[in-house]
C-alpha positions as CSV (number, residue, x, y, z in Angstrom):
1,M,0.1,0.1,0.2
2,K,1.3,3.1,-0.9
3,N,1.3,5.9,2.2
4,G,1.1,9.5,1.7
5,I,4.4,11.3,0.9
6,S,3.8,14.9,2.1
7,R,1.1,15.7,-0.1
8,R,-0.6,17.8,1.6
9,I,2.3,20.6,0.9
10,L,2.2,20.2,-2.9
11,A,0.0,22.8,-4.7
12,W,-1.1,20.6,-7.1
13,I,-0.7,23.1,-10.4
14,L,0.2,21.7,-13.4
15,T,2.5,24.3,-14.8
16,V,2.0,23.7,-18.4
17,S,1.5,26.9,-20.3
18,M,0.4,27.2,-23.8
19,L,-0.7,29.6,-26.8
20,M,-4.2,29.3,-27.9
21,S,-4.3,29.7,-31.8
22,L,-6.9,28.8,-33.9
23,L,-5.5,27.6,-37.2
24,P,-7.6,29.4,-39.8
25,M,-9.3,28.3,-52.4
26,S,-11.2,27.6,-54.8
27,V,-9.2,28.3,-58.1
28,L,-10.2,31.2,-60.0
29,A,-8.9,32.7,-63.1
30,A,-5.2,33.7,-62.1
31,E,-5.4,32.6,-58.8
32,V,-2.4,30.8,-57.3
33,T,-2.7,28.0,-54.4
34,V,0.5,27.0,-53.0
35,D,0.7,23.8,-51.7
36,P,-2.8,24.2,-49.6
37,E,-3.2,21.1,-47.6
38,G,1.1,20.9,-47.0
39,E,0.7,17.2,-48.3
40,N,3.4,17.8,-50.9
41,E,6.9,17.2,-50.3
42,T,7.9,20.1,-52.7
43,A,5.8,23.1,-52.5
44,V,3.7,23.3,-56.0
45,V,2.3,26.5,-57.4
46,Y,-0.7,25.8,-59.6
47,V,-1.7,28.8,-61.6
48,A,-5.4,28.8,-63.5
49,D,-5.6,30.0,-67.0
50,N,-4.7,33.3,-68.0
51,E,-7.8,34.7,-70.0
52,T,-8.0,37.9,-68.3
53,A,-4.3,38.5,-69.6
54,Q,-5.3,38.8,-73.2
55,V,-3.0,40.9,-74.9
56,P,-3.1,42.0,-78.8
57,V,0.0,39.9,-81.0
58,D,0.7,43.4,-82.4
59,G,0.1,45.7,-79.6
60,S,-2.9,46.9,-80.9
61,S,-5.8,48.1,-78.6
62,E,-8.7,45.8,-77.6
63,S,-11.2,47.6,-79.6
64,D,-9.3,46.6,-82.6
65,N,-9.6,42.9,-81.8
66,E,-13.3,43.4,-81.7
67,E,-13.1,43.7,-85.6
68,H,-12.2,40.0,-85.9
69,N,-13.9,36.7,-85.0
70,W,-11.7,34.8,-82.6
71,S,-11.7,31.0,-81.4
72,E,-13.3,30.6,-78.3
73,E,-10.6,28.0,-77.1
74,P,-6.8,29.2,-77.2
75,T,-4.0,27.4,-78.7
76,Y,-1.3,26.2,-76.4
77,T,2.6,26.1,-77.5
78,E,4.9,24.7,-75.0
79,T,7.9,26.9,-75.1
80,S,10.1,26.4,-71.9
81,E,10.9,23.7,-69.1
82,D,13.6,24.6,-66.9
83,D,14.3,23.8,-63.1
84,C,12.0,26.7,-61.6
85,Y,8.6,26.2,-63.9
86,T,7.0,25.2,-67.2
87,Y,4.5,27.0,-69.0
88,T,3.3,27.4,-72.3
89,D,2.0,30.3,-74.6
90,Y,-1.2,30.1,-75.9
91,Y,-2.9,32.4,-78.5
92,Y,-6.3,33.0,-80.0
93,V,-6.8,32.2,-83.7
94,C,-8.5,34.9,-86.0
95,L,-11.6,32.7,-87.8
96,D,-12.2,35.5,-90.3
97,E,-11.7,34.3,-93.7
98,G,-8.3,35.1,-95.2
99,C,-7.4,36.3,-91.8
100,D,-3.9,35.2,-90.6
101,E,-3.7,36.8,-87.1
102,L,-3.0,35.9,-83.5
103,N,-3.7,37.2,-80.6
104,W,-1.4,36.4,-77.9
105,A,-3.1,35.9,-74.6
106,G,-0.1,35.6,-72.0
107,Q,2.1,32.6,-70.5
108,D,0.3,30.1,-68.3
109,V,2.3,28.6,-65.6
110,V,1.4,25.0,-65.1
111,E,3.6,23.8,-62.4
112,H,6.3,25.7,-60.4
113,H,8.5,23.7,-58.0
114,T,10.7,25.5,-55.6
115,G,12.3,23.2,-54.0
116,G,11.6,21.7,-50.6
117,D,9.0,24.1,-48.5
118,Q,10.1,27.2,-49.9
119,V,8.9,29.8,-52.8
120,G,12.0,30.8,-54.5
121,D,13.5,34.2,-55.0
122,D,11.6,36.0,-57.7
123,A,9.2,33.3,-58.3
124,F,6.6,35.4,-59.2
125,Y,8.0,38.5,-59.9
126,G,5.8,41.1,-61.7
127,C,3.2,38.8,-62.8
128,S,0.8,41.6,-63.4
129,S,-2.3,39.2,-64.0
130,L,-2.2,37.4,-60.7
131,T,-5.1,38.1,-58.9
132,E,-5.7,35.8,-56.0
133,L,-3.0,34.1,-53.8
134,T,-3.2,31.5,-51.2
135,I,-0.3,30.2,-49.6
136,G,-0.7,26.7,-48.0
137,S,0.8,25.3,-44.7
138,G,3.1,23.4,-46.2
139,V,5.2,26.6,-47.6
140,K,7.6,27.6,-44.4
141,E,9.5,30.6,-46.4
142,M,9.1,32.9,-49.3
143,G,11.9,34.5,-50.7
144,L,13.5,37.5,-52.1
145,E,11.1,39.0,-54.2
146,T,8.7,36.4,-54.3
147,F,5.3,38.3,-55.3
148,Q,7.0,41.7,-56.0
149,R,5.1,44.0,-58.3
150,C,2.2,41.6,-58.7
151,T,0.0,44.8,-59.1
152,S,-3.6,43.2,-59.6
153,L,-3.2,41.1,-56.5
154,T,-6.2,41.6,-54.4
155,N,-6.6,38.9,-52.2
156,L,-3.8,37.0,-50.0
157,T,-4.4,34.2,-47.4
158,I,-1.3,32.8,-45.8
159,A,-2.2,29.5,-43.7
160,D,-0.3,29.0,-40.6
161,G,2.7,27.2,-41.5
162,A,5.2,29.7,-42.9
163,S,7.6,31.1,-40.5
164,C,9.3,33.8,-42.7
165,I,8.2,36.3,-45.4
166,G,11.4,37.3,-47.3
167,D,12.4,40.7,-47.9
168,F,10.3,42.4,-50.6
169,A,8.1,39.6,-50.9
170,F,4.7,41.6,-51.7
171,A,6.4,45.2,-52.4
172,G,4.7,47.1,-55.4
173,C,1.9,45.0,-54.6
174,S,-0.6,48.0,-55.4
175,S,-4.1,46.2,-55.3
176,L,-3.5,44.3,-52.3
177,T,-5.6,46.4,-49.5
178,D,-5.6,43.9,-46.5
179,V,-4.0,40.9,-45.1
180,T,-3.4,38.4,-42.0
181,I,-0.2,37.3,-41.0
182,P,-0.3,34.0,-39.1
183,S,1.2,33.0,-36.0
184,S,3.5,30.5,-37.4
185,V,5.3,33.7,-38.9
186,T,8.3,34.8,-36.8
187,S,9.9,37.4,-38.6
188,I,8.7,39.5,-41.8
189,G,11.8,40.9,-44.0
190,Y,12.8,44.0,-45.1
191,G,10.5,46.1,-47.4
192,A,8.2,43.1,-47.5
193,F,5.1,45.1,-48.3
194,A,6.6,48.6,-49.1
195,S,4.7,50.7,-51.4
196,S,1.7,48.4,-51.6
197,G,-1.8,49.2,-51.5
198,L,-2.8,48.2,-47.7
199,T,-5.1,49.8,-46.2
200,S,-5.1,47.6,-43.0
201,I,-2.9,44.9,-41.7
202,T,-3.3,42.3,-38.7
203,I,-0.3,40.5,-37.3
204,A,-1.0,37.1,-35.4
205,D,0.9,36.5,-32.4
206,G,3.9,35.0,-33.0
207,V,5.9,37.6,-34.9
208,T,8.9,39.0,-32.7
209,T,10.4,41.4,-35.7
210,I,9.6,43.6,-37.9
211,E,12.3,44.5,-40.3
212,S,13.1,48.0,-41.6
213,H,10.8,49.8,-44.6
214,T,8.3,46.8,-44.1
215,F,5.4,48.9,-44.5
216,Y,7.4,51.8,-46.0
217,N,5.3,53.9,-48.1
218,C,2.1,52.2,-47.6
219,T,0.3,55.3,-48.3
220,S,-3.3,53.9,-47.8
221,L,-2.4,52.2,-44.8
222,T,-4.6,53.5,-41.7
223,S,-4.8,50.4,-39.2
224,V,-2.6,47.8,-37.8
225,T,-2.8,45.4,-35.4
226,I,0.4,44.3,-33.9
227,P,0.9,41.1,-31.0
228,S,2.6,41.4,-27.9
229,S,5.1,39.0,-28.9
230,V,6.9,41.7,-31.3
231,T,10.1,43.1,-29.5
232,Y,11.5,45.2,-32.2
233,I,10.4,47.4,-35.2
234,G,12.7,48.6,-37.4
235,A,13.8,51.8,-39.0
236,N,11.0,52.8,-41.4
237,A,9.1,50.3,-41.1
238,F,5.9,52.2,-41.2
239,Y,7.4,55.5,-42.9
240,G,5.3,57.3,-45.4
241,C,1.9,55.7,-44.4
242,N,-1.7,56.9,-44.1
243,G,-1.1,59.6,-46.7
244,G,2.0,59.4,-47.7
245,A,3.1,62.9,-48.7
246,G,2.5,65.7,-46.4
247,D,3.0,66.9,-42.8
248,S,4.4,64.2,-40.6
249,V,3.6,63.5,-36.7
250,S,6.9,65.2,-35.5
251,G,7.9,67.4,-38.8
252,N,7.8,67.9,-42.4
253,A,9.8,65.2,-43.9
254,E,8.6,64.4,-47.2
255,Y,6.6,61.4,-47.3
256,A,6.8,60.9,-43.7
257,G,3.0,60.2,-43.7
258,K,0.5,61.0,-40.9
259,A,-0.4,59.3,-37.4
260,L,-2.1,56.0,-38.0
261,E,-5.7,56.2,-37.5
262,A,-6.0,52.7,-35.6
263,V,-3.3,50.9,-33.9
264,Y,-4.3,47.7,-32.0
265,Y,-1.9,46.2,-29.5
266,G,-2.2,42.9,-28.1
267,G,-0.6,43.7,-24.7
268,T,-0.4,46.1,-22.2
269,E,1.0,49.8,-22.3
270,A,4.1,48.8,-20.0
271,E,4.6,45.6,-22.9
272,W,4.2,48.4,-25.7
273,E,6.9,50.7,-24.1
274,S,9.4,47.8,-24.1
275,I,9.4,47.4,-27.9
276,T,12.1,48.7,-29.6
277,I,11.2,50.7,-32.0
278,E,13.7,52.3,-34.6
279,E,13.6,55.9,-36.1
280,G,11.3,56.8,-39.0
281,N,8.0,55.3,-37.5
282,D,6.5,58.3,-36.5
283,S,3.1,57.3,-38.4
284,L,3.4,54.4,-35.7
285,T,4.5,56.0,-32.6
286,G,2.4,59.2,-33.1
287,A,-1.2,57.1,-33.2
288,I,-3.3,56.7,-30.2
289,I,-2.5,53.0,-29.0
290,T,-5.3,50.4,-28.3
291,Y,-4.1,48.5,-25.7
292,S,-5.5,44.8,-25.1
293,S,-5.9,42.0,-22.1
294,H,-3.7,39.0,-22.9
295,V,-4.3,35.6,-21.4
296,K,-0.5,34.8,-21.1
297,S,-0.8,31.1,-19.9
298,V,-3.4,28.6,-18.3
299,S,-2.4,26.3,-15.4
300,L,-4.6,23.2,-13.8
301,T,-4.6,22.4,-10.1
302,V,-6.0,19.3,-9.0
303,G,-7.2,18.8,-5.5
304,A,-10.6,18.1,-4.3
305,S,-12.1,20.2,-7.0
306,I,-10.2,21.2,-10.3
307,G,-9.0,24.5,-11.0
308,L,-8.5,26.2,-14.1
309,N,-6.6,28.9,-13.7
310,F,-5.9,31.8,-16.0
311,Y,-3.0,34.2,-15.9
312,L,-3.7,37.6,-17.8
313,A,-2.0,41.0,-18.5
314,L,-4.4,43.5,-18.0
315,T,-4.5,46.8,-19.3
316,S,-5.4,48.5,-16.0
317,A,-5.6,47.1,-12.4
318,A,-9.2,48.4,-12.4
319,D,-10.3,46.1,-14.8
320,K,-12.6,43.0,-13.7
321,V,-12.6,39.6,-15.2
322,L,-15.7,37.7,-15.3
323,L,-15.7,34.0,-15.7
324,N,-19.3,32.9,-17.2
325,G,-20.8,36.6,-16.3
326,K,-19.7,36.9,-12.6
327,E,-17.0,38.4,-11.5
328,A,-13.9,36.7,-10.4
329,D,-11.2,37.0,-7.4
330,L,-8.0,38.4,-9.1
331,E,-4.8,37.3,-7.4
332,E,-1.5,38.6,-8.2
333,A,0.9,35.9,-9.1
334,E,4.2,36.7,-10.8
335,G,3.6,39.8,-12.3
336,L,0.4,38.8,-13.8
337,Y,-3.2,38.5,-12.5
338,R,-4.6,35.2,-12.2
339,V,-8.2,34.2,-11.6
340,T,-9.7,30.3,-11.3
341,W,-12.2,28.6,-12.6
342,K,-13.2,25.4,-10.2
343,T,-15.2,22.7,-11.3
344,A,-15.9,18.9,-10.7
345,A,-14.2,16.1,-12.7
346,K,-17.5,15.5,-14.3
347,D,-17.8,18.8,-15.6
348,I,-14.5,18.8,-17.5
349,D,-16.3,19.1,-20.8
350,E,-18.1,22.2,-19.6
351,E,-16.8,25.7,-21.2
352,V,-15.8,28.7,-19.3
353,T,-16.1,32.2,-21.0
354,L,-13.9,34.8,-19.4
355,E,-14.5,38.4,-20.4
356,V,-12.7,41.3,-19.1
357,R,-14.1,44.9,-18.7
358,D,-13.3,48.1,-17.6
359,A,-14.2,50.1,-14.8
360,S,-17.2,51.5,-16.5
361,G,-18.5,48.1,-17.6
362,N,-17.4,48.1,-21.1
363,T,-15.8,45.0,-22.6
364,L,-11.9,45.0,-23.7
365,P,-10.7,43.4,-26.1
366,L,-8.6,40.0,-25.8
367,S,-5.8,40.1,-28.0
368,N,-5.4,36.2,-28.0
369,Q,-6.2,34.6,-31.6
370,S,-8.6,31.8,-30.0
371,A,-10.5,34.8,-28.7
372,D,-14.2,35.5,-30.0
373,T,-15.0,38.3,-32.2
374,D,-17.1,39.9,-29.1
375,G,-13.8,39.8,-27.1
376,T,-14.4,36.7,-24.8
377,L,-12.3,33.8,-24.9
378,T,-14.0,30.2,-24.1
379,Y,-12.0,27.4,-22.6
380,S,-12.6,24.2,-20.7
381,V,-10.5,21.6,-18.5
382,S,-10.6,19.0,-21.1
383,K,-9.2,21.4,-24.0
384,Y,-6.3,21.8,-21.9
385,L,-5.8,17.9,-21.1
386,E,-5.6,17.6,-24.6
387,A,-3.2,19.9,-25.3
388,V,-0.7,18.3,-22.3
389,P,0.5,15.7,-24.9
390,E,1.6,18.1,-27.5
391,Y,3.5,20.3,-24.9
392,E,7.1,19.4,-25.7
393,Q,7.8,19.9,-21.7
394,S,5.1,17.3,-20.5
395,S,6.7,15.1,-18.3
396,E,5.2,11.2,-19.0
397,S,3.4,11.5,-15.5
398,L,1.9,14.6,-16.4
399,I,0.5,13.1,-19.8
400,A,-0.5,10.0,-17.6
401,L,-2.4,12.2,-15.3
402,A,-4.4,14.1,-18.1
403,D,-4.9,11.0,-19.4
404,A,-6.4,9.5,-16.1
405,M,-8.4,12.7,-15.3
406,S,-10.3,12.6,-18.8
407,S,-10.9,9.1,-18.4
408,Y,-12.3,9.4,-15.1
409,G,-14.0,12.4,-15.8
410,S,-16.0,10.8,-18.7
411,A,-16.7,7.9,-16.2
412,A,-18.1,10.4,-13.5
413,K,-20.2,12.3,-16.2
414,A,-21.9,9.2,-17.3
415,Y,-22.7,7.7,-14.1
416,F,-24.0,10.9,-13.0
417,D,-26.2,11.4,-15.8
418,G,-27.5,7.9,-15.5
419,G,-25.6,6.5,-18.6
420,S,-23.3,3.4,-18.9
421,V,-19.9,3.5,-17.5
422,S,-17.1,1.8,-18.8
423,Y,-13.3,0.8,-17.8
424,S,-10.7,0.3,-20.2
425,G,-8.0,-1.1,-17.9
426,D,-7.2,-4.6,-16.8
427,E,-9.8,-5.2,-13.8
428,S,-7.1,-7.9,-12.7
429,E,-4.4,-5.6,-11.8
430,I,-7.0,-4.1,-9.2
431,N,-6.6,-5.0,-5.9
432,L,-8.0,-3.0,-3.0
433,S,-7.9,-5.0,0.0
434,D,-5.2,-3.2,1.6
435,Y,-7.8,-0.5,2.2
436,A,-10.6,-2.4,3.8
437,A,-11.8,-0.1,6.8
438,T,-11.1,-1.4,10.2
439,A,-13.5,-0.5,13.2
440,T,-13.2,-0.9,16.9
441,G,-15.8,-0.6,19.8
442,T,-19.4,-0.2,19.7
443,G,-22.0,2.2,21.0
444,A,-21.7,5.1,18.4
445,G,-24.6,4.1,16.5
446,Y,-22.6,3.8,13.2
447,Y,-24.9,3.2,10.1
448,G,-22.4,3.5,7.1
449,S,-20.2,5.5,5.0
450,S,-20.2,7.0,1.3
451,L,-17.9,8.9,-1.0
452,L,-19.0,11.9,-2.5
453,L,-17.9,12.4,-6.2
454,K,-20.5,14.9,-7.8
455,E,-18.8,18.1,-6.6
456,N,-15.5,17.7,-4.2
457,V,-14.1,14.7,-3.3
458,T,-16.1,14.0,0.5
459,I,-16.3,10.8,3.0
460,R,-19.3,11.0,4.7
461,H,-20.2,8.8,7.7
462,Y,-23.6,8.3,8.9
463,F,-25.0,7.7,12.2
464,T,-28.7,6.4,13.8
465,T,-27.9,8.8,16.7
466,D,-26.4,11.8,17.6
467,P,-22.5,11.3,18.0
468,S,-22.0,13.8,21.0
469,A,-18.5,14.2,20.4
470,V,-17.2,13.0,17.0
471,T,-13.4,13.8,16.3
472,V,-11.2,12.8,13.3
473,S,-7.2,11.8,13.6
474,V,-5.3,12.2,10.7
475,N,-1.6,11.3,11.2
476,G,-1.7,12.2,15.0
477,S,-3.6,15.5,14.7
478,T,-7.0,15.8,16.1
479,E,-10.0,18.1,15.2
480,P,-13.8,18.1,16.0
481,L,-16.0,17.5,13.2
482,E,-19.3,19.2,12.7
483,V,-22.3,17.0,13.1
484,K,-25.5,17.5,10.5
485,Q,-28.8,15.9,10.8
486,K,-30.9,15.4,7.6
487,N,-34.2,13.2,7.5
488,G,-33.3,11.6,10.8
489,I,-29.9,10.3,10.3
490,W,-26.7,12.6,11.5
491,Y,-23.8,12.8,9.6
492,V,-20.1,13.9,9.3
493,D,-18.3,14.7,6.5
494,I,-14.4,14.6,5.5
495,E,-13.9,17.0,3.0
496,G,-11.3,18.4,0.3
497,I,-9.5,14.9,-0.1
498,A,-7.3,15.3,-3.2
499,P,-6.5,12.7,-5.6
500,A,-3.3,11.4,-4.2
501,E,-4.8,11.3,-1.0
502,L,-7.4,8.8,-1.9
503,D,-5.5,6.0,0.2
504,T,-5.1,8.2,3.3
505,F,-6.6,6.4,6.3
506,Y,-8.6,8.9,8.4
507,T,-9.5,7.3,12.1
508,I,-12.9,8.8,13.6
509,S,-13.9,8.1,17.0
510,A,-17.1,9.0,19.4
511,G,-16.6,7.5,22.9
512,S,-15.2,4.1,22.8
513,W,-16.0,3.4,19.3
514,S,-13.4,4.4,16.3
515,L,-13.4,3.6,12.5
516,S,-10.2,4.0,10.3
517,Y,-11.4,4.7,6.5
518,S,-9.8,5.9,3.7
519,A,-11.6,7.1,0.2
520,L,-10.3,3.7,-1.1
521,S,-12.1,1.8,1.6
522,Y,-15.6,3.0,-0.3
523,C,-13.9,1.8,-3.5
524,Y,-12.6,-1.5,-2.0
525,K,-16.5,-2.0,-1.3
526,A,-17.8,-0.7,-4.7
527,M,-15.9,-3.2,-6.7
528,T,-18.1,-6.1,-5.3
529,S,-21.3,-4.3,-4.9
530,G,-22.8,-5.9,-7.8
531,N,-23.6,-2.6,-9.5
532,A,-21.3,-2.5,-12.4
533,N,-21.3,1.1,-13.4
534,L,-20.4,2.1,-9.7
535,K,-17.6,-0.6,-10.0
536,A,-16.4,1.0,-13.4
537,L,-16.4,4.4,-12.0
538,V,-14.4,3.7,-9.1
539,E,-11.9,1.6,-11.0
540,N,-11.3,5.0,-13.5
541,L,-11.1,6.7,-9.9
542,Y,-8.4,4.3,-8.8
543,Q,-6.4,4.8,-11.7
544,Y,-6.9,8.6,-11.7
545,Y,-5.3,8.4,-7.9
546,L,-2.3,6.1,-9.1
547,A,-1.6,8.6,-12.0
548,A,-1.8,11.7,-9.6
549,E,0.1,9.7,-6.7
550,D,2.7,9.1,-9.3
551,Y,2.9,12.7,-10.5
552,A,3.3,13.9,-6.9
553,E,6.3,11.7,-6.6
554,A,8.0,13.2,-9.8
555,L,7.3,16.4,-8.4
556,S,8.5,15.6,-4.8
557,S,11.5,14.1,-6.7
558,S,12.2,16.8,-8.9
559,A,12.2,19.5,-6.0
560,S,14.6,17.2,-4.3
561,E,17.3,17.2,-7.0
562,A,16.8,20.9,-7.4
563,G,17.5,21.7,-3.7
564,S,20.6,19.3,-3.8
565,D,21.9,21.2,-6.7
566,A,21.5,24.6,-5.4
567,K,23.3,23.1,-2.1
568,A,26.1,21.6,-4.2
569,S,26.4,24.8,-5.9
570,A,26.1,26.8,-2.9
571,A,29.0,24.9,-1.4
572,A,31.4,25.2,-4.7
């Protein structure tokens, strides 16, 4: 039988912190799809036919072409193939009698092999007929001048997966008005969107660096969303924005631009002030910044109940945090604010909605990408548990605990909802006979015991007569228990039992009578009760206990090793 190992001193905080992001086409004329599903080992670009790019072979105007009867289908002639791409020229043939003219319709790029997971330098430089572009999740990098001067490009989608947007990648794309940079991107290159037609730009949480001249001379750019992950903004990154030529914010430098109309920052004012912003960014620094609250991390507290902890950076200490519409208590924790949502194991799938309001009651924006459009963030214990195996720092014991908690939570929900409960483990490995209760003496009117699992884990002992002086002894300490009565039955509760403490024996006494009982004592009786659903429930609970105790031992071992290392370092 396993004994308690100072479990009561453990806070039971599972310190897995994670970024909550949501990962966000059809092929039209002159639309490009770059490996949309990330399935190809080589990034492949497909371009639909370029019928919109018809140009008369003799350079005459379109009105001149209307004088002729052109073929409905073009004639294709393969003209070139190299390491970069294969393309064909295609022509429309004049069908008028005696007419031998051709109408050159342009080049149709069939495939563009860019090598591995990159779109190579100058791959689509100057493709003036390109109107729509989707960069798929299989593409990691876009090289130098990749789509520069694609002047007809109006729709750009970059899937989560790309990590780098190269220098001048979309510079001079004068028809491109808005774009969202996904969270996978960490660096936006020098002049990447310079002199483009952008009116708004949204940069997802993940980007750390905005290089010099990135949005240089984007004269129509008025709205910018910058995440709290950004630590550096290079010189002239926003030079010439919002109006281009004209009075600057701090001077009259030509093309300096005016202050941006809207700058949304995904962090607090203090975090904004810590960003290194080089010179030539008056359009940005002179704007009114709208700051955001931000959920920095989430942790789980495992005890008698389960606590889902949110750690937030708030725009003001006067802000209020609401959980499912009710104001939550704020605690300061390592420079952040923590709020906790407490729930029972059977309710791990239930979602909690977090909302931040200012002192006037207005909902403030949350900059997390997983936040809803109304500024709220919805999460659950089960979502946390699903993320644990994906977190690279999760230990084997933590992953096992998350799995056991999930299984027990599902079993508890099924049991209390009146459904069928199952156990997927090996029943022959479960032997709870060591946890059988032991009683001595008589006369207390002891009736029986139960284990309350619907909310907090609680042992309840019942009596047919009033046990005038019932005490409980745990590891030598004695404290009185409150006696309660309901429907002619008296009872006492032992509350707040954490999963790893289910094997702890509590001795209660009344006069000469005493009983030594643990939560697993109830499980032992339930195994032979003949109730299949109850049996399966306590089997899942037992596995939860084992995983929790193993995790507690791992934490204790890690703490001991850290203490030994510290002592050794001090001695050295």
